[in-house]
MARMAR-422836 format. One record per residue (C-alpha): x, y, z. Coordinates in steps of 0.02 Angstrom, whole numbers. Each point is the difference from the previous one (the first is absolute). Last residue first. Example, Ala and Ser with C-alpha at 12.3 -4.5 7.8 and 13.67 -1.06 7.14 Angstrom:
<node c1="684" c2="-53" c3="357"/>
<node c1="-69" c2="-172" c3="33"/>
This chain:
<node c1="202" c2="-443" c3="2134"/>
<node c1="-123" c2="-151" c3="16"/>
<node c1="-138" c2="114" c3="68"/>
<node c1="-9" c2="90" c3="-168"/>
<node c1="-50" c2="-159" c3="-89"/>
<node c1="-164" c2="-1" c3="96"/>
<node c1="-59" c2="-31" c3="180"/>
<node c1="-186" c2="13" c3="37"/>
<node c1="-21" c2="-167" c3="78"/>
<node c1="-174" c2="-10" c3="72"/>
<node c1="-59" c2="-108" c3="-138"/>
<node c1="152" c2="-113" c3="14"/>
<node c1="-34" c2="-18" c3="191"/>
<node c1="-174" c2="-65" c3="-44"/>
<node c1="69" c2="-112" c3="-140"/>
<node c1="128" c2="-78" c3="114"/>
<node c1="172" c2="40" c3="-66"/>
<node c1="88" c2="-118" c3="-121"/>
<node c1="149" c2="-120" c3="1"/>
<node c1="186" c2="37" c3="33"/>
<node c1="12" c2="158" c3="-96"/>
<node c1="-176" c2="75" c3="30"/>
<node c1="24" c2="-45" c3="183"/>
<node c1="159" c2="112" c3="8"/>
<node c1="-93" c2="157" c3="-46"/>
<node c1="-42" c2="75" c3="171"/>
<node c1="179" c2="-45" c3="64"/>
<node c1="83" c2="90" c3="-138"/>
<node c1="190" c2="-51" c3="4"/>
<node c1="113" c2="99" c3="-114"/>
<node c1="29" c2="-129" c3="-63"/>
<node c1="-134" c2="-124" c3="10"/>
<node c1="-135" c2="121" c3="-57"/>
<node c1="87" c2="36" c3="-117"/>
<node c1="132" c2="-101" c3="-97"/>
<node c1="-3" c2="103" c3="-155"/>
<node c1="20" c2="160" c3="111"/>
<node c1="-115" c2="145" c3="-39"/>
<node c1="90" c2="169" c3="-29"/>
<node c1="-42" c2="10" c3="-184"/>
<node c1="24" c2="-185" c3="-19"/>
<node c1="156" c2="-59" c3="96"/>
<node c1="109" c2="-148" c3="-37"/>
<node c1="151" c2="-23" c3="118"/>
<node c1="-91" c2="-140" c3="97"/>
<node c1="-16" c2="-112" c3="-153"/>
<node c1="178" c2="18" c3="-58"/>
<node c1="66" c2="-26" c3="176"/>
<node c1="-106" c2="-155" c3="11"/>
<node c1="65" c2="-72" c3="-159"/>
<node c1="181" c2="40" c3="41"/>
<node c1="-24" c2="-83" c3="177"/>
<node c1="-72" c2="-156" c3="-81"/>
<node c1="141" c2="-11" c3="-127"/>
<node c1="133" c2="19" c3="135"/>
<node c1="-88" c2="-142" c3="101"/>
<node c1="-16" c2="-113" c3="-151"/>
<node c1="186" c2="29" c3="-46"/>
<node c1="46" c2="-42" c3="182"/>
<node c1="-105" c2="-155" c3="-6"/>
<node c1="95" c2="-71" c3="-146"/>
<node c1="121" c2="118" c3="-94"/>
<node c1="-4" c2="-52" c3="-182"/>
<node c1="-158" c2="-107" c3="-16"/>
<node c1="-97" c2="91" c3="135"/>
<node c1="34" c2="172" c3="-84"/>
<node c1="-33" c2="-68" c3="-172"/>
<node c1="-163" c2="-79" c3="51"/>
<node c1="-52" c2="154" c3="105"/>
<node c1="22" c2="110" c3="-148"/>
<node c1="-93" c2="-119" c3="-113"/>
<node c1="-145" c2="0" c3="124"/>
<node c1="-1" c2="189" c3="13"/>
<node c1="-13" c2="19" c3="-185"/>
<node c1="-151" c2="-122" c3="-13"/>
<node c1="-84" c2="62" c3="154"/>
<node c1="8" c2="183" c3="-57"/>
<node c1="-72" c2="-36" c3="-167"/>
<node c1="-140" c2="-110" c3="67"/>
<node c1="-54" c2="119" c3="135"/>
<node c1="-176" c2="26" c3="-65"/>
<node c1="-18" c2="-189" c3="-18"/>
<node c1="13" c2="-31" c3="188"/>
<node c1="-63" c2="-173" c3="44"/>
<node c1="79" c2="-64" c3="-163"/>
<node c1="174" c2="29" c3="75"/>
<node c1="-33" c2="-131" c3="128"/>
<node c1="-48" c2="-135" c3="-132"/>
<node c1="164" c2="36" c3="-91"/>
<node c1="105" c2="-18" c3="155"/>
<node c1="-80" c2="-165" c3="51"/>
<node c1="21" c2="-72" c3="-174"/>
<node c1="178" c2="63" c3="-6"/>
<node c1="48" c2="-85" c3="165"/>
<node c1="-86" c2="-162" c3="-60"/>
<node c1="98" c2="5" c3="-162"/>
<node c1="156" c2="20" c3="107"/>
<node c1="-36" c2="-151" c3="99"/>
<node c1="-24" c2="-106" c3="-162"/>
<node c1="167" c2="53" c3="-76"/>
<node c1="18" c2="90" c3="-162"/>
<node c1="102" c2="-42" c3="-157"/>
<node c1="1" c2="-187" c3="39"/>
<node c1="-99" c2="-55" c3="-159"/>
<node c1="-141" c2="-69" c3="114"/>
<node c1="-12" c2="163" c3="98"/>
<node c1="-1" c2="112" c3="-155"/>
<node c1="-126" c2="-109" c3="-86"/>
<node c1="-120" c2="8" c3="147"/>
<node c1="14" c2="188" c3="13"/>
<node c1="-11" c2="35" c3="-191"/>
<node c1="-157" c2="-112" c3="-17"/>
<node c1="-89" c2="53" c3="154"/>
<node c1="36" c2="188" c3="-9"/>
<node c1="-22" c2="5" c3="-188"/>
<node c1="-164" c2="-92" c3="5"/>
<node c1="-73" c2="115" c3="140"/>
<node c1="71" c2="160" c3="-75"/>
<node c1="-48" c2="-42" c3="-174"/>
<node c1="-182" c2="-51" c3="44"/>
<node c1="-22" c2="169" c3="91"/>
<node c1="81" c2="97" c3="-142"/>
<node c1="-105" c2="-83" c3="-134"/>
<node c1="-165" c2="39" c3="84"/>
<node c1="53" c2="179" c3="47"/>
<node c1="79" c2="49" c3="-168"/>
<node c1="192" c2="7" c3="18"/>
<node c1="90" c2="144" c3="85"/>
<node c1="-30" c2="-50" c3="181"/>
<node c1="30" c2="-184" c3="-17"/>
<node c1="160" c2="40" c3="-102"/>
<node c1="65" c2="117" c3="136"/>
<node c1="-31" c2="-130" c3="133"/>
<node c1="85" c2="-138" c3="-95"/>
<node c1="152" c2="111" c3="-36"/>
<node c1="10" c2="57" c3="179"/>
<node c1="0" c2="-180" c3="62"/>
<node c1="133" c2="-48" c3="-126"/>
<node c1="109" c2="141" c3="60"/>
<node c1="-26" c2="-58" c3="182"/>
<node c1="37" c2="-178" c3="-51"/>
<node c1="167" c2="47" c3="-77"/>
<node c1="51" c2="117" c3="144"/>
<node c1="-32" c2="-140" c3="130"/>
<node c1="81" c2="-139" c3="-97"/>
<node c1="157" c2="109" c3="-27"/>
<node c1="5" c2="30" c3="190"/>
<node c1="-21" c2="-185" c3="35"/>
<node c1="142" c2="-46" c3="-109"/>
<node c1="-21" c2="-93" c3="-164"/>
<node c1="-15" c2="-183" c3="-50"/>
<node c1="-138" c2="-52" c3="119"/>
<node c1="-20" c2="-169" c3="84"/>
<node c1="118" c2="40" c3="145"/>
<node c1="-115" c2="149" c3="47"/>
<node c1="-146" c2="-111" c3="42"/>
<node c1="100" c2="-114" c3="112"/>
<node c1="75" c2="145" c3="89"/>
<node c1="-175" c2="73" c3="28"/>
<node c1="-57" c2="-164" c3="73"/>
<node c1="156" c2="-9" c3="108"/>
<node c1="-29" c2="181" c3="63"/>
<node c1="-180" c2="-35" c3="38"/>
<node c1="44" c2="-152" c3="101"/>
<node c1="134" c2="95" c3="98"/>
<node c1="-111" c2="150" c3="34"/>
<node c1="72" c2="160" c3="-74"/>
<node c1="99" c2="137" c3="90"/>
<node c1="160" c2="-93" c3="-19"/>
<node c1="-16" c2="20" c3="-190"/>
<node c1="52" c2="188" c3="19"/>
<node c1="95" c2="51" c3="-158"/>
<node c1="-67" c2="-92" c3="-153"/>
<node c1="-167" c2="-80" c3="64"/>
<node c1="-46" c2="142" c3="115"/>
<node c1="46" c2="140" c3="-116"/>
<node c1="-98" c2="-76" c3="-147"/>
<node c1="-154" c2="-32" c3="109"/>
<node c1="5" c2="179" c3="60"/>
<node c1="14" c2="70" c3="-181"/>
<node c1="-146" c2="-104" c3="-54"/>
<node c1="-103" c2="50" c3="153"/>
<node c1="34" c2="188" c3="5"/>
<node c1="-118" c2="87" c3="-118"/>
<node c1="-147" c2="-124" c3="-24"/>
<node c1="9" c2="-46" c3="189"/>
<node c1="5" c2="180" c3="56"/>
<node c1="-149" c2="48" c3="-108"/>
<node c1="-96" c2="-157" c3="50"/>
<node c1="28" c2="37" c3="182"/>
<node c1="-69" c2="181" c3="-21"/>
<node c1="-149" c2="-77" c3="-92"/>
<node c1="-28" c2="-131" c3="132"/>
<node c1="4" c2="139" c3="135"/>
<node c1="-133" c2="89" c3="-94"/>
<node c1="-102" c2="-159" c3="-3"/>
<node c1="14" c2="-28" c3="192"/>
<node c1="-40" c2="184" c3="43"/>
<node c1="-152" c2="-2" c3="-118"/>
<node c1="-54" c2="-164" c3="77"/>
<node c1="6" c2="75" c3="171"/>
<node c1="-97" c2="153" c3="-54"/>
<node c1="-138" c2="-101" c3="-81"/>
<node c1="-1" c2="24" c3="-186"/>
<node c1="-102" c2="111" c3="-118"/>
<node c1="120" c2="153" c3="20"/>
<node c1="152" c2="-112" c3="-40"/>
<node c1="-86" c2="-52" c3="-160"/>
<node c1="38" c2="168" c3="-71"/>
<node c1="183" c2="-39" c3="0"/>
<node c1="155" c2="59" c3="89"/>
<node c1="182" c2="-64" c3="-10"/>
<node c1="66" c2="125" c3="-133"/>
<node c1="-71" c2="137" c3="107"/>
<node c1="133" c2="-32" c3="134"/>
<node c1="133" c2="73" c3="-112"/>
<node c1="-82" c2="170" c3="-8"/>
<node c1="-75" c2="69" c3="-162"/>
<node c1="-15" c2="189" c3="-19"/>
<node c1="-81" c2="9" c3="-127"/>
<node c1="-110" c2="-123" c3="-83"/>
<node c1="8" c2="-22" c3="-191"/>
<node c1="-164" c2="-68" c3="-78"/>
<node c1="-4" c2="-146" c3="-116"/>
<node c1="-107" c2="-36" c3="-157"/>
<node c1="105" c2="126" c3="-100"/>
<node c1="-63" c2="82" c3="-160"/>
<node c1="-41" c2="163" c3="91"/>
<node c1="116" c2="13" c3="151"/>
<node c1="-75" c2="11" c3="181"/>
<node c1="112" c2="66" c3="134"/>
<node c1="-55" c2="-33" c3="178"/>
<node c1="60" c2="92" c3="152"/>
<node c1="5" c2="-76" c3="179"/>
<node c1="-87" c2="76" c3="146"/>
<node c1="-72" c2="-152" c3="90"/>
<node c1="-169" c2="30" c3="-81"/>
<node c1="85" c2="4" c3="-171"/>
<node c1="86" c2="-172" c3="42"/>
<node c1="-168" c2="-76" c3="43"/>
<node c1="-78" c2="62" c3="-162"/>
<node c1="151" c2="-62" c3="-97"/>
<node c1="-30" c2="-173" c3="64"/>
<node c1="-179" c2="6" c3="-45"/>
<node c1="41" c2="66" c3="-179"/>
<node c1="110" c2="-159" c3="-31"/>
<node c1="134" c2="5" c3="-129"/>
<node c1="135" c2="61" c3="124"/>
<node c1="178" c2="58" c3="-21"/>
<node c1="126" c2="66" c3="127"/>
<node c1="126" c2="146" c3="3"/>
<node c1="146" c2="6" c3="114"/>
<node c1="67" c2="-157" c3="-81"/>
<node c1="117" c2="-117" c3="92"/>
<node c1="179" c2="-32" c3="-46"/>
<node c1="50" c2="185" c3="-7"/>
<node c1="146" c2="59" c3="-118"/>
<node c1="-123" c2="18" c3="-146"/>
<node c1="-72" c2="159" c3="59"/>
<node c1="10" c2="58" c3="181"/>
<node c1="-131" c2="137" c3="-18"/>
<node c1="-127" c2="-108" c3="-91"/>
<node c1="-134" c2="106" c3="-90"/>
<node c1="89" c2="9" c3="-172"/>
<node c1="33" c2="-187" c3="-2"/>
<node c1="-186" c2="-40" c3="11"/>
<node c1="-63" c2="113" c3="-137"/>
<node c1="54" c2="-105" c3="-154"/>
<node c1="-34" c2="-167" c3="85"/>
<node c1="-177" c2="48" c3="28"/>
<node c1="-41" c2="-7" c3="-181"/>
<node c1="14" c2="76" c3="-170"/>
<node c1="69" c2="172" c3="43"/>
<node c1="85" c2="69" c3="-153"/>
<node c1="123" c2="138" c3="-50"/>
<node c1="59" c2="19" c3="181"/>
<node c1="53" c2="168" c3="46"/>
<node c1="-80" c2="-1" c3="174"/>
<node c1="-42" c2="172" c3="74"/>
<node c1="-186" c2="-23" c3="30"/>
<node c1="13" c2="-171" c3="68"/>
<node c1="146" c2="41" c3="123"/>
<node c1="-85" c2="161" c3="57"/>
<node c1="-164" c2="-92" c3="32"/>
<node c1="88" c2="-134" c3="100"/>
<node c1="90" c2="132" c3="104"/>
<node c1="-164" c2="89" c3="34"/>
<node c1="-85" c2="-160" c3="58"/>
<node c1="144" c2="-44" c3="111"/>
<node c1="-9" c2="171" c3="78"/>
<node c1="-186" c2="-17" c3="17"/>
<node c1="19" c2="-153" c3="115"/>
<node c1="-159" c2="-96" c3="-32"/>
<node c1="-136" c2="-25" c3="129"/>
<node c1="-116" c2="153" c3="-5"/>
<node c1="15" c2="26" c3="-189"/>
<node c1="-21" c2="-183" c3="-39"/>
<node c1="95" c2="-49" c3="-152"/>
<node c1="-7" c2="-34" c3="-185"/>
<node c1="126" c2="66" c3="-136"/>
<node c1="-65" c2="-41" c3="-172"/>
<node c1="115" c2="-21" c3="-147"/>
<node c1="-64" c2="28" c3="-178"/>
<node c1="133" c2="-41" c3="-134"/>
<node c1="56" c2="133" c3="-120"/>
<node c1="91" c2="-140" c3="-100"/>
<node c1="123" c2="113" c3="-87"/>
<node c1="60" c2="122" c3="127"/>
<node c1="-47" c2="-115" c3="144"/>
<node c1="-109" c2="50" c3="145"/>
<node c1="-172" c2="75" c3="19"/>
<node c1="-63" c2="29" c3="178"/>
<node c1="-172" c2="-33" c3="75"/>
<node c1="-26" c2="31" c3="181"/>
<node c1="-133" c2="-109" c3="96"/>
<node c1="-49" c2="43" c3="181"/>
<node c1="-83" c2="-99" c3="136"/>
<node c1="-42" c2="117" c3="143"/>
<node c1="-181" c2="14" c3="-66"/>
<node c1="-28" c2="-178" c3="54"/>
<node c1="-82" c2="-146" c3="-91"/>
<node c1="156" c2="-111" c3="5"/>
<node c1="-43" c2="-170" c3="-67"/>
<node c1="-101" c2="57" c3="-155"/>
<node c1="127" c2="142" c3="-22"/>
<node c1="143" c2="-129" c3="-22"/>
<node c1="-87" c2="-102" c3="-133"/>
<node c1="-53" c2="166" c3="-87"/>
<node c1="181" c2="57" c3="-15"/>
<node c1="48" c2="-173" c3="-77"/>
<node c1="-136" c2="20" c3="-127"/>
<node c1="63" c2="176" c3="-47"/>
<node c1="183" c2="-68" c3="-15"/>
<node c1="-41" c2="-138" c3="-126"/>
<node c1="123" c2="-141" c3="7"/>
<node c1="-97" c2="-97" c3="126"/>
<node c1="6" c2="-10" c3="194"/>
<node c1="-53" c2="-159" c3="88"/>
<node c1="-164" c2="-57" c3="65"/>
<node c1="-11" c2="-164" c3="105"/>
<node c1="-20" c2="91" c3="168"/>
<node c1="78" c2="-82" c3="151"/>
<node c1="-45" c2="-169" c3="79"/>
<node c1="111" c2="-120" c3="-90"/>
<node c1="132" c2="119" c3="-66"/>
<node c1="102" c2="-8" c3="-157"/>
<node c1="126" c2="140" c3="-37"/>
<node c1="82" c2="-32" c3="-169"/>
<node c1="-150" c2="-38" c3="-104"/>
<node c1="-145" c2="97" c3="70"/>
<node c1="-173" c2="-41" c3="-73"/>
<node c1="-74" c2="104" c3="-141"/>
<node c1="-59" c2="181" c3="-33"/>
<node c1="-26" c2="9" c3="-185"/>
<node c1="133" c2="24" c3="-126"/>
<node c1="-19" c2="150" c3="-113"/>
<node c1="-58" c2="36" c3="-179"/>
<node c1="-12" c2="186" c3="-44"/>
<node c1="-168" c2="93" c3="8"/>
<node c1="42" c2="166" c3="77"/>
<node c1="-139" c2="131" c3="-17"/>
<node c1="102" c2="147" c3="63"/>
<node c1="-48" c2="156" c3="-88"/>
<node c1="134" c2="120" c3="-63"/>
<node c1="-77" c2="161" c3="-71"/>
<node c1="103" c2="106" c3="-129"/>
<node c1="46" c2="178" c3="1"/>
<node c1="3" c2="142" c3="-125"/>
<node c1="-183" c2="-26" c3="-67"/>
<node c1="-45" c2="48" c3="-177"/>
<node c1="-8" c2="-173" c3="-69"/>
<node c1="-39" c2="-128" c3="140"/>
<node c1="123" c2="-114" c3="83"/>
<node c1="-47" c2="-141" c3="113"/>
<node c1="139" c2="-110" c3="76"/>
<node c1="-39" c2="-173" c3="64"/>
<node c1="89" c2="-56" c3="165"/>
<node c1="76" c2="-170" c3="24"/>
<node c1="161" c2="36" c3="88"/>
<node c1="98" c2="20" c3="-160"/>
<node c1="-126" c2="129" c3="-51"/>
<node c1="39" c2="101" c3="151"/>
<node c1="179" c2="13" c3="-53"/>
<node c1="-53" c2="52" c3="-178"/>
<node c1="-109" c2="138" c3="75"/>
<node c1="146" c2="69" c3="99"/>
<node c1="110" c2="2" c3="-155"/>
<node c1="-135" c2="79" c3="-111"/>
<node c1="-28" c2="153" c3="107"/>
<node c1="-149" c2="92" c3="84"/>
<node c1="-92" c2="-147" c3="82"/>
<node c1="-168" c2="19" c3="82"/>
<node c1="-43" c2="-138" c3="122"/>
<node c1="-134" c2="-133" c3="26"/>
<node c1="27" c2="-154" c3="115"/>
<node c1="-157" c2="-55" c3="80"/>
<node c1="-74" c2="-58" c3="-169"/>
<node c1="-161" c2="29" c3="-90"/>
<node c1="44" c2="35" c3="-183"/>
<node c1="-148" c2="93" c3="-72"/>
<node c1="-34" c2="124" c3="137"/>
<node c1="159" c2="88" c3="48"/>
<node c1="122" c2="-29" c3="-139"/>
<node c1="-120" c2="-18" c3="-150"/>
<node c1="-121" c2="135" c3="61"/>
<node c1="137" c2="122" c3="50"/>
<node c1="95" c2="-22" c3="-162"/>
<node c1="-158" c2="28" c3="-104"/>
<node c1="-48" c2="151" c3="100"/>
<node c1="173" c2="74" c3="-24"/>
<node c1="-4" c2="-38" c3="-182"/>
<node c1="-163" c2="92" c3="-29"/>
<node c1="-83" c2="-82" c3="-151"/>
<node c1="-162" c2="-45" c3="83"/>
<node c1="-132" c2="-86" c3="-102"/>
<node c1="-87" c2="-80" c3="152"/>
<node c1="-30" c2="-159" c3="-98"/>
<node c1="178" c2="-10" c3="-52"/>
<node c1="50" c2="12" c3="180"/>
<node c1="-109" c2="-148" c3="54"/>
<node c1="66" c2="-103" c3="-150"/>
<node c1="178" c2="38" c3="51"/>
<node c1="-31" c2="-45" c3="184"/>
<node c1="-72" c2="-172" c3="-49"/>
<node c1="153" c2="-29" c3="-113"/>
<node c1="113" c2="48" c3="142"/>
<node c1="-82" c2="-103" c3="138"/>
<node c1="-18" c2="-164" c3="-98"/>
<node c1="168" c2="12" c3="-91"/>
<node c1="100" c2="46" c3="157"/>
<node c1="-81" c2="-129" c3="117"/>
<node c1="25" c2="-142" c3="-129"/>
<node c1="180" c2="49" c3="-37"/>
<node c1="48" c2="5" c3="181"/>
<node c1="173" c2="87" c3="3"/>
<node c1="175" c2="-65" c3="-4"/>
<node c1="-26" c2="-131" c3="-144"/>
<node c1="63" c2="119" c3="-132"/>
<node c1="65" c2="165" c3="64"/>
<node c1="-119" c2="145" c3="-10"/>
<node c1="-49" c2="149" c3="-102"/>
<node c1="-183" c2="53" c3="-24"/>
<node c1="-31" c2="138" c3="-136"/>
<node c1="-108" c2="148" c3="-35"/>
<node c1="-36" c2="106" c3="-152"/>
<node c1="-146" c2="122" c3="11"/>
<node c1="-117" c2="-19" c3="-148"/>
<node c1="-153" c2="-37" c3="110"/>
<node c1="100" c2="-124" c3="102"/>
<node c1="133" c2="-84" c3="-100"/>
<node c1="98" c2="-158" c3="31"/>
<node c1="178" c2="-62" c3="4"/>
<node c1="60" c2="-147" c3="96"/>
<node c1="191" c2="-7" c3="23"/>
<node c1="80" c2="-162" c3="67"/>
<node c1="188" c2="-2" c3="39"/>
<node c1="52" c2="-181" c3="16"/>
<node c1="90" c2="6" c3="-169"/>
<node c1="119" c2="135" c3="62"/>
<node c1="7" c2="160" c3="-106"/>
<node c1="156" c2="57" c3="96"/>
<node c1="-103" c2="21" c3="154"/>
<node c1="33" c2="189" c3="10"/>
<node c1="-15" c2="13" c3="-191"/>
<node c1="-170" c2="-86" c3="4"/>
<node c1="-60" c2="106" c3="137"/>
<node c1="60" c2="158" c3="-89"/>
<node c1="-87" c2="-49" c3="-162"/>
<node c1="-162" c2="-29" c3="94"/>
<node c1="23" c2="171" c3="83"/>
<node c1="34" c2="84" c3="-167"/>
<node c1="-163" c2="-78" c3="-75"/>
<node c1="-108" c2="52" c3="147"/>
<node c1="62" c2="183" c3="-15"/>
<node c1="-16" c2="104" c3="155"/>
<node c1="170" c2="-48" c3="69"/>
<node c1="56" c2="-113" c3="139"/>
<node c1="167" c2="57" c3="62"/>
<node c1="169" c2="-88" c3="-41"/>
<node c1="99" c2="-20" c3="162"/>
<node c1="179" c2="61" c3="-9"/>
<node c1="93" c2="-138" c3="95"/>
<node c1="-33" c2="-121" c3="-141"/>
<node c1="-56" c2="-179" c3="34"/>
């Protein structure tokens, strides 16, 4: 687009030529010409972006009505077409070609009338969109079965249905020099930290990205520690009910047109272990299941490295029978235990990636068949020992408990394998201290990633270890500002 915006002129033909030039005479540009009592008019739109049925029915009816009145006043024709014929909540006057073209890309139809120096943009969007469906990545038994879609307006309505409060605010921002993607900032005015809100708006308004085609384009801009941190300061959710809870707690949501996921900022480490099912469980079970999730995370990260360190450097810690069984298993293999571990971990990641990228039916069958065939063949051929296969199976199962931490678990597991393989328990200890230091060093606009554990917030500790009693939760008026 040109910096010097081309104005809408009074000539219908010149305006049509200007639109064709602005869109480089693209084949999806549709121009419908018609005449009202010898006054030239035109409807300009992008193919398949507007409701053709609604457009044709309303416009042709309006043209017939106008012809019957005999009016030739272009202002009256424009007023009738824009305000009475095309019934739509979005109806604005546009003075330049570039702005009108941007609105066309979002499903607006542009009305131009000969003799009028402005155009009318009417929102009668009719493009195809995916309906609201079940969550894919965040499955819950007792929670809502609705997930965000790729359409930002639909996602906004899903949130509004759950939070019918005037404090809920939506702010639309356009980002991406080429894509001009709609981004919606959503927060509760009385809960959110307005300094965080201002910071996010400043980042989104000042970004120099050419395109914003998903949450991954925005996420790196929001994280203060960048790529040096192990854990992310910004989370994802595809569930409107989860986002509603986060908004009540003072978090900020960022919806991106075209993405079925919403960014949540700030995102503390403990939130990775929460689910909506926790609110439907008894308090004692919620505590138990959360401890299981924490244990699964530790198991998925440390267990392979711990096994490697114990067998290679500290066999005296193992039971004699267990040590003899492990020794017999390792004698049948042709490579060292460390090499076995690295090879099987790489194979595990290859199968996981293949099961994710392939079509769902094929991916599930491939992962099951691949695991059984490759695992059984590797043991029989002496490449991998049976005890190691059990270790890997336990580790992989534990990692499935926390799918949102897959990237961190994968990298940390390899780090602990190398640490345990080269330095035993000393290496495991050093790696654990480095990991904890990295987590504790992260801060999100003044909020620690480890909050409310560090700094310790007694009032919030039950939300980390289990869940608060619902009656106490209703009385709890704390928000993200109390974590500072």
